[in-house]
N, C-alpha and C positions, 0 to 999 in steps of 0.2 A: 319352595313355595310357601306362602304360612297359612296355616289352618287351625280353626278354632279347636281340635281335639288337643292338639300341642301346647298349646295356654289354656285348656279347660281348666288344670288343678290350681292355676295362680288365680283366673278368675274367679274359682270358688273360694280359695281363701281370701281375696280379696271383698267378696260377698258375705264371707263370715266375720270378718273382723268389722265390718262397716255393722254388721248386725248385731255385735258384741258393745261395740261402742255407742253406736247410735241408731235402734232400731227403726225408729219412727219412720224414715222412708221406705222400709220393708213392710212396713202395717197394712197397708192397703192391698198386698200382694198375697196375706195371708190367706183368703178364700178361694185363690189360685194355688195352693201349694200341695192341696192332695191330687188333683187333676196332673200337676207338673210330674210330681213323684210316680204316679200310676203311670202315665206316659215313658217314664226314663225306665222304670223297672221293666215294663212290656218289650220295649228297646231292648234292653240288655238280655231279657229272654229270648225274644228270635235268635239273637248269636249263639245262643247257646247249643251244642252237637251231642251226638250221643255218646262220644269218646269223651266229652266234659264228665257227664254223669258217671260212665264206666272210670273213671278217673277217681270220682268222689267214692264210689264203692271201694275201690280197691287202697285207696288211701283217706281216708275220713277224717285224718288230723287237722287238715285245714279248714274242714267245714266246722268242724265241734268249736275250734278255736274262735273263730268269725261268729261263731254264735253266743258262745262266752263271752266275748269282748265285747258284741252289742248289747248284749242284755243285764250283764252285770252292772254297768254304772248305773242302770236307769233304776234295777233293783236297788243297789244302794243308796241312791237317791231317796228311793220310797221309804226305804226303813228308817232311813234320817228324818224324814219328813214324818212320819209316825210317832218317832222318838220326841219330837219337838212338842208335838201338840198337847 
């Protein structure tokens, strides 16, 4: 049986490529980005269990690596932008 969750990464990649090469079709969705992300993150949070929290306390490397990889590029772009001013 075909289901969306199996093809979601490919769908996401297609949308990212579309936005990279021609963002004009997606500009109309800009106002909906925050509510969509809020709902998606809330849904992900609903699936977390106490065992997941315990695993993060026991092995925090994955969490720290994820935080660093998320914030490092944006910090680098900010520093680069400030340097070019």
